[in-house]
C-alpha positions as CSV (number, residue, x, y, z in Angstrom):
1,M,-32.0,20.4,-68.2
2,T,-29.9,22.1,-70.9
3,R,-30.3,25.5,-69.2
4,H,-28.7,24.1,-66.0
5,I,-25.5,22.9,-67.7
6,P,-23.6,26.2,-67.5
7,L,-24.4,26.4,-63.8
8,L,-23.2,22.8,-63.2
9,L,-20.0,23.6,-65.2
10,L,-19.4,26.6,-62.9
11,V,-19.8,24.6,-59.8
12,V,-17.4,21.9,-61.0
13,T,-14.8,24.5,-62.0
14,L,-15.0,26.1,-58.6
15,L,-14.6,22.8,-56.8
16,G,-11.7,21.8,-58.9
17,S,-9.9,25.1,-58.2
18,A,-10.4,24.7,-54.5
19,T,-9.2,21.1,-54.6
20,L,-6.1,22.1,-56.7
21,G,-5.4,24.9,-54.3
22,L,-5.5,22.6,-51.3
23,S,-3.3,20.0,-53.0
24,Q,-0.7,22.7,-53.7
25,T,-0.6,24.1,-50.2
26,P,3.2,24.3,-49.3
27,E,4.4,22.6,-46.2
28,N,5.6,25.8,-44.6
29,D,1.9,27.0,-44.6
30,A,1.0,24.2,-42.2
31,A,0.1,24.9,-38.6
32,P,3.1,25.9,-36.5
33,E,4.7,23.1,-34.4
34,Q,3.6,23.3,-30.7
35,P,6.5,24.3,-28.3
36,K,8.0,21.5,-26.2
37,P,6.1,21.2,-22.9
38,V,8.0,22.3,-19.9
39,R,9.0,19.5,-17.6
40,I,7.8,20.0,-14.0
41,L,10.0,18.7,-11.1
42,N,8.8,18.7,-7.6
43,A,11.1,19.7,-4.8
44,H,10.0,19.1,-1.2
45,L,12.1,21.2,1.2
46,G,12.0,20.7,5.0
47,E,11.6,24.0,6.9
48,L,14.7,25.2,8.6
49,P,14.3,28.8,9.9
50,G,16.9,31.1,8.3
51,L,17.8,28.5,5.6
52,I,14.5,27.2,4.4
53,N,11.7,29.5,5.5
54,A,8.0,28.9,5.2
55,D,7.6,31.8,2.8
56,K,10.0,30.0,0.3
57,T,13.0,32.2,1.0
58,G,16.5,31.3,2.3
59,P,19.8,30.1,0.8
60,F,18.7,26.5,0.3
61,V,15.7,27.8,-1.7
62,D,18.1,30.0,-3.7
63,L,20.1,27.0,-4.6
64,V,17.1,25.2,-6.1
65,H,16.1,28.4,-8.0
66,A,19.7,28.6,-9.3
67,I,19.4,25.0,-10.7
68,D,16.0,25.9,-12.1
69,D,17.5,28.9,-14.0
70,L,19.9,26.7,-15.8
71,Y,17.2,24.9,-17.8
72,P,14.6,26.8,-19.7
73,D,12.6,23.7,-20.4
74,V,12.4,22.7,-16.7
75,T,10.4,24.2,-13.9
76,I,11.1,23.2,-10.3
77,K,8.1,23.5,-8.1
78,I,9.1,24.1,-4.5
79,T,6.9,23.1,-1.5
80,I,7.9,23.7,2.1
81,Y,7.0,21.0,4.7
82,P,8.3,19.8,8.1
83,I,11.5,17.9,7.5
84,A,10.0,14.4,8.0
85,R,7.2,15.1,5.6
86,A,9.6,16.5,3.0
87,M,11.6,13.2,3.2
88,A,8.4,11.2,3.0
89,G,7.4,13.0,-0.2
90,V,10.6,11.7,-1.9
91,I,10.1,8.2,-0.6
92,S,6.5,8.0,-1.9
93,G,7.5,9.4,-5.3
94,K,5.5,12.6,-4.9
95,A,8.8,14.6,-5.0
96,D,11.7,14.3,-7.4
97,L,14.2,15.8,-4.9
98,G,14.4,16.9,-1.3
99,L,16.5,19.1,1.1
100,P,18.1,19.3,3.6
101,A,20.1,16.1,3.8
102,I,23.6,14.9,4.7
103,R,25.3,11.8,3.5
104,N,25.6,9.3,6.4
105,L,27.6,6.3,7.2
106,K,24.7,3.8,7.0
107,D,24.4,1.2,4.3
108,I,22.3,2.7,1.6
109,D,20.3,-0.5,1.3
110,M,18.9,0.2,4.7
111,L,17.3,3.5,3.6
112,A,14.0,4.0,1.7
113,Y,15.7,6.7,-0.5
114,R,19.1,7.5,-1.8
115,F,21.5,10.5,-1.7
116,S,22.7,12.4,-4.7
117,T,26.2,11.3,-5.8
118,R,27.4,14.9,-6.2
119,S,27.7,16.8,-2.9
120,F,27.4,20.6,-3.0
121,G,29.3,21.4,0.3
122,K,30.2,20.2,3.8
123,V,28.3,21.0,6.9
124,A,29.7,21.1,10.4
125,H,27.6,19.2,13.0
126,V,27.7,20.0,16.7
127,I,26.8,17.8,19.6
128,Y,24.9,19.7,22.3
129,S,24.6,18.6,25.9
130,N,23.7,19.9,29.3
131,T,26.5,21.6,31.1
132,A,25.6,19.6,34.3
133,Y,26.1,16.3,32.4
134,P,28.4,16.9,29.4
135,V,28.4,14.4,26.6
136,T,31.3,14.4,24.2
137,T,31.6,13.1,20.6
138,D,33.6,10.1,21.8
139,M,30.9,9.3,24.3
140,A,28.2,9.4,21.6
141,Y,30.2,7.1,19.4
142,G,30.9,4.7,22.3
143,I,34.7,5.3,22.2
144,V,34.5,6.6,25.8
145,P,32.3,4.4,28.0
146,T,29.4,5.9,30.0
147,K,27.6,4.6,33.0
148,R,24.2,4.9,31.4
149,D,22.6,4.6,27.9
150,L,22.6,8.0,26.3
151,L,19.4,9.4,25.0
152,I,20.4,11.4,22.0
153,E,18.0,13.2,19.6
154,A,19.0,13.8,15.9
155,V,17.8,12.6,12.5
156,P,17.9,8.8,12.8
157,D,18.9,8.1,9.2
158,Y,21.9,10.3,9.5
159,M,23.6,8.8,12.6
160,P,25.6,5.6,12.7
161,F,24.3,4.9,16.2
162,P,20.8,4.7,17.7
163,V,19.1,8.0,18.3
164,Q,15.6,9.3,18.8
165,R,14.1,11.5,16.0
166,S,14.2,15.2,16.7
167,M,10.8,16.7,16.0
168,S,12.2,20.3,15.9
169,I,15.4,22.1,16.9
170,E,13.6,24.2,19.4
171,Q,12.0,21.3,21.1
172,S,15.2,19.3,21.3
173,L,17.2,22.2,22.8
174,R,14.5,22.9,25.4
175,K,14.4,19.2,26.4
176,L,18.2,19.2,26.7
177,S,18.1,22.3,28.9
178,R,15.6,20.7,31.2
179,G,17.6,17.4,31.4
180,R,15.0,15.3,29.6
181,I,17.6,14.1,27.0
182,D,21.4,13.7,27.2
183,A,22.4,15.2,23.9
184,F,21.3,16.7,20.6
185,V,23.2,16.5,17.3
186,W,22.5,19.0,14.5
187,A,24.0,21.2,11.8
188,Q,25.8,24.1,13.4
189,E,24.1,27.1,11.8
190,E,20.5,26.0,12.2
191,A,20.9,24.8,15.9
192,D,23.1,27.8,16.9
193,L,20.6,30.2,15.5
194,M,17.8,28.7,17.6
195,L,20.1,28.4,20.7
196,K,20.8,32.1,20.6
197,Q,17.1,32.9,20.1
198,L,16.2,30.9,23.1
199,G,18.9,32.4,25.2
200,L,19.8,29.1,26.9
201,T,23.0,29.2,28.8
202,N,23.2,25.7,30.4
203,I,24.1,24.1,27.0
204,R,27.6,22.9,26.1
205,R,28.7,22.7,22.4
206,E,31.4,20.4,20.9
207,F,32.4,19.7,17.3
208,F,30.8,16.4,16.1
209,G,32.1,16.2,12.5
210,D,31.8,17.4,9.0
211,F,29.1,15.8,6.7
212,E,28.4,16.2,3.0
213,D,25.4,18.3,2.0
214,V,23.4,16.4,-0.6
215,F,20.0,16.0,-2.0
216,I,17.7,13.1,-1.3
217,I,16.2,11.4,-4.3
218,Q,14.2,8.3,-5.2
219,K,15.7,4.9,-5.7
220,G,15.4,3.2,-9.0
221,A,15.5,4.6,-12.6
222,A,13.8,7.9,-11.6
223,G,16.5,8.4,-9.0
224,D,19.3,7.6,-11.5
225,E,18.0,10.2,-13.9
226,M,17.6,12.8,-11.2
227,D,21.1,12.1,-9.9
228,E,22.6,12.8,-13.3
229,F,20.5,16.0,-13.6
230,L,21.7,17.3,-10.3
231,R,25.3,16.3,-11.0
232,Q,25.4,18.4,-14.1
233,A,23.6,21.3,-12.5
234,I,25.9,21.5,-9.5
235,D,29.0,21.2,-11.8
236,Q,27.7,24.1,-13.8
237,L,27.0,26.2,-10.7
238,A,30.4,25.4,-9.3
239,A,32.2,26.3,-12.6
240,T,30.6,29.8,-12.6
241,G,31.2,30.5,-8.9
242,K,27.5,30.7,-8.2
243,L,27.6,27.6,-5.9
244,A,30.2,29.1,-3.7
245,E,28.3,32.4,-3.5
246,I,25.1,30.6,-2.4
247,Y,26.8,28.1,-0.1
248,E,28.6,30.6,2.0
249,K,25.2,31.7,3.2
250,I,24.3,28.1,4.2
251,H,27.1,26.5,6.1
252,R,30.6,27.5,7.2
253,P,33.4,25.7,9.1
254,Y,33.0,24.9,12.7
255,V,33.2,27.9,15.1
256,E,34.2,27.4,18.7
257,W,32.1,29.2,21.2
258,Q,30.0,28.4,24.3
259,P,26.6,29.9,25.2
260,S,27.3,29.6,29.0
261,P,28.9,32.8,30.4
262,P,32.6,32.3,31.4
263,A,33.2,31.6,35.0
264,K,34.1,34.6,37.0
265,A,37.6,34.6,38.4
266,E,37.8,34.6,42.2
267,P,39.2,37.8,43.6
268,A,42.7,37.5,44.9
269,T,42.9,37.3,48.6
270,T,45.0,40.1,50.1
271,L,47.0,39.1,53.1
272,P,46.7,41.4,56.0
273,A,49.7,43.7,56.5
274,T,52.2,42.5,59.0
275,P,52.3,44.8,61.9
């Protein structure tokens, strides 16, 4: 047993040194703190050719990217859907924000979502009708009486009078050209682009009104937080001039023009010379 004492003393000494070394490890030698996780926000955007394209391009998409660039600790994931499905994503809580949207005149309590408090621009809306049976803005609002109930397609949540939901701009314009509906109300740039592509000439245009471009967000606490986030972001973009740069590619003031060719002037009748 005596011969093993030196060996035991060596083991105890080594263990004591290791314990002392661990107890004296400075705090700055501890494992580095993990970086703050990036917050993911989901943005559901409704497809609008030229403004929100299926390949995630377009000025509305650029606006969301510009907001994303303001916050290093935030990543906004963009998904493109048909407009109705994009709105449904916000309502169900699958999306934190959605586009496009305009602030309407309806009581917000009647909607399943809410609009962002901060608008980022104004969009001119146009009422389109068939040249054979023109429908004016005053007729749509009921200011000027009509002999029949008007069948108007638009986004129901945006209009202060009853309308049928437009499933697509192209479909509504084609139905209007064929006389299957009385009128169609939509944002100027999107509808005009499709109107020119289709080459329809029996359509009449009239200014319907300016509406505020906004985001749609959830109701409740989540919506309140997102509303403040978007307010700060839009304010920052406006202060730097970035918002104006992007928005001029989205919507512009109303432009008066008609797709129907101008009526040809009747040639003047030349009276026969008096003999």
